[in-house]
N, C-alpha and C positions, 0 to 999 in steps of 0.2 A: 504492498501501500505507500499512499505519499503522505508525509504528513508535517507541520512543521517543524522544523529545528531549528535550537540555538548553538553553532556550534562555537561561540565566543559570543560572552554577553556584550552590550552595548545599545546604539540606535536602532530601530526601526528598521533598517538594516541588515543586520545581526538575524533576521527570523530568515530561513531559510527553507521554501518547499524541497521539500526530497524524497527518495526514496528508503524505505525501512522496512523493517522485518513486519510481519502483520502479527497483530497482538494477538493472545490463545485465550478462552474465557476461564479462569479457575472456577475451582467450587463454588458456586454461593455468586457466579459471577455471570450475566451475559455480553454477549455480542453485539453489537448495533454498528449498523451501517450507517454513519454519518450524515445528515442533512444538512446540517448547521450548528454554528458554533455560536457565541458572542463572546464580544471582547470584555472584560473585567480588570479594571487596575491593578488586581492582584499580576493579571496575567505581565501586563507593564513590567510591574516590578520584575517579576521572573526573566525577563528580556535584559534586564538591566544588571541583570545578577545580583541581584538583591533578598529576591523569597524564592530556595527554590524548592522544589517539590518533597514532601511529606518521602520518610521512605515507603518505599516498597508503590508508590506512585509513579504512574508515569511520566517518565520525562519531558514532554511534551506539552507545551500549555493548554490551557482551555477549561475550564471550571464549570462548563455545563454544554450540553449539546441536545440536539433531537435526530431522530432518525429511527431507521428500522430494527427489529432484533433478527439476527441472522444464526445463531447460533444459541444454544442455552447451555451451560456448566452441571456442572451434578450437585444434586441438592439444592436444584431451583424449583420452584412452586407458584403456579398466578400468571405468568409469561407462556407465553407462545411464540416461536418462529411466525416473523413477519407482523408481529404486533408493533402499533408507531408510538412511539416514545418519547420522554424527553428525560433526561437525568441530570441529577446533580453529581461533579467529578471532584476529585483529588488532581487531578492532570489529565492529558489525552485528548482532549478535544477538539485540538487543532489538527485533526488527523482525519482520514478515511474510513478508520476504524476505531472502538475505542470499546474495550471490552469491562464493564462497569458492575458492580455489588447489585444483586437483587436491591434487595432496601433504600437503592438511593435513584428506582426508577419512576416514575410517572408516567399516566397513560395521558397521550396529547387530547387536550380537551375538547369538548364537541366545540364545534362551529371556529374552530383554531386551525391557520395553515402548519401543516407538518415542517417546514422553514421557523415560520416566525415564531412557534413552540419554544425554541432553543431560548427567545429573549425571557424565558419564565421561571427555568427551577430555579437559580444563583438568588434572584432578586426574591421571589415569593420567601424561599430560606429563610435569607439571613434577615428580612423584615417579620418575616412571622414569629421567628424565635427569638427576637431580638424586642422589637415591641413588645409583643401580644405574650409569650414563654417567658422572659425574663421583666418586661417591665410592666406588662399588665395593665395595659390600654384599656381605659373602660369609657361606656357611652357617655358624654357630655365633659369629658377631658379634653385639655390640649395638648396635640402631638405636634411639636416643633420640628420639623426634619430641614437641613441643613442639605445641599443640593439637590433642589426638592425636583428639578428638571432632568438629574439622574434616573439612570434604570430604578437603582433602588428609591429615589427619591419618588419618582413617579407610580410606583408600585406602594409605597407607605402613603404617600398619600389617596391611594385609591381604596387600601386598607381601612386606610383613619376613618374616612369616610363611611365604608362600607359597615361600620360597628357603630356609625354617629359620634364620634370624635371631630374637636372644632381642631382644623390642621392649620399652621402656620408653616411658612416654607420661606429659607431664602435663596435666592439665585444673581445669575451677575448682570441681567438681559432684562429689556422689556421683554423681546420678545420670548424668553423660559420662564416668567413671572405668569406671561398670558397664559400659556400652554395651561401651567401650574393649577391658573384659575381655570380653568378650562375643565379640568381636571377632578375638581370641588376645591381646590387650597381657598381658605378661609380669610386667609391673612399673610400677605406679601411685598415683600422684605427685600429691597436691592441691595445688597451686601455690599459694593462700591460706594452707596450714597446713604445709608441709613446702618443706624446702630439697631440690631438685632433684640438686643437685652431691650430698651426701650419700645420698642414698637410691639413688640410681645408683651411686655409690660401694660402699655397703654390698651391692647385691645383686648386683655382680660381681665380690667378694673385692677391694676395690680398685682394680680395673684400670679401670673407667668403662666409657663409651660409644665402640665404635670408628667409629661415624659419627653425627651429630648433624643431623636438620631443621627449619630456626629458622626460624617466622616475626615474630620479637619484633624480630631487630638490635641496637641498640646497646643496651636496657637488658640483654640475656645473654649480650654479648660476651665479658666476663671470664669468668664461673662457667659461659658454654658450655666454653671453654678450660681451665677447672680441671676439667669431666666430662668432656674427652676422655680415651680411653686412651692409651698409645706409640702412636705412628702413629696416630693418630685422623683423623678428614675432616669437617668444621663445612661445612654446607652451607647458607649467606644466603637464604633465598627470601622473606622479609617485610622490613618495618621498622617492625612494629605498636609498636615500642617505642624508638622512633627513631632519628634518621640516624649520630648521632656518637656514636662510645666508647670509649675506650682500652683500647686491645693490649696485652698483656705479652707481647710479642717473648722474653721468657728464659723465660718460660713455654710457648710455641709451642715454641721451639729446643727447651727439652727433652722438648717429647715430639714430637718429631720431628714436629708434627702440619700440618694443612694447611686454609686457608680458601678456598670457594669463594664467590661470591655471581651468581646467575644471576635472569633473568626470560625468561619466553617471548615477550612481545606483540611485540617494536622486535627480535624474531631475523631474519636473512635468510629467505625464504623456503626455500632449498635447507638451511639449519639443524632448521627446524620441518620438514619434510618426513622427515626424517633422524629428527627423534626420531618424531615420528609413524609411521614403518615399524617403529623397532622395536617403539613400542607392540604394534603391531597382530601384530607377532612373536612378542615376549615376556609380552605382558599379557595381550590378548584371547582366546590359547588357555585362559585361567586362570578364567574367566567363564562358560563352559557345563560347564565342572568343578567349577563349585563354588567354587576357591578364593578368588575376588573377585566382588564383586557390588554396586553401585549402593544408594550409603546416602543417600536422600533421606526429607529431617524433612518437608514440606510444598510442596505446588503450589497456586500463587497464577494466574490469571487475570495476560495479561502487563499490558493494560492497570490494574494492583494493582503495580504494579512498585515506588513506593513504597514499599506497606505490607512489601513483600518486602525492601526497604532497613532497614526500620526490625527487621525479625525480626531482619535478621543484625548489625545496628549493634549491638544488644539481647544477641547471643551466647548467645542461648537456646535457639539448634538446636542439632541434630547431623545431620552429613553438612550433602548439600545443600538450597538451596531453589529450587525452579524456578517459570517463570515459564510457562504455555500460552498457545498462542494455540488458537483454537477451540475 
């Protein structure tokens, strides 16, 4: 098969479409013929040499995919050759084939194009696990989403609204904020021109956000704590703004607030399977009902992964950028 390889870490040109050995499904795995994968920030970090795959995972980038099952390993039940699926991966999505643990498979939702289904697994699992399983967002609460026009941001808006929360977002352009509003966002903050702490407090009568989903890390740590409501929960899922920040523990104590920090890629298989099962139960029914949809900015051939990385690094996209095969 062919896959995107990284002979040496570097810029987008480090991504090379090359012939590699075919994967073989092990016990508890299925083989998926890939229709599409999606670009995530973690892929960019891997390309740059900062985020190697966990032990035992595919060395090729790609944390999600969609496609058809072509072979089934020992011990797998509930799936058949020919099933159309999408999947959460520890790696290997940038390829023509990938071996997937059965617990990380999801059926392609009714009414969703097979290729566009590749835009769903990583964002749905990230948002559901952090905003709902860990931070327990409830109806009537306020959710603040940084990077509201990103793949994760657009999913968080839709799921927040689906459960009856008020949703605030930050983004850097009017176009992006307008799109967030179309998805249902109630509070729109241009982070280049406005202070999100002031804007969120003003829109909540001074209370602040009950849950904050943060992709920035250190840069926003102090201001996120300021923006939290009493009993608020801050979920950190990214480090785009650095890895080391100063935490005002007094402010955190005063608000009886909590901070969590998670990633999906290196979690044990059982934990990932539990998240995928929860997404199938709670998120998947919302898609045919029209409450949640895949947000895709553009599709590019898998062999043009370098250009797809340039698009994501430029941050001009809204939603996901897909890499397609065939």
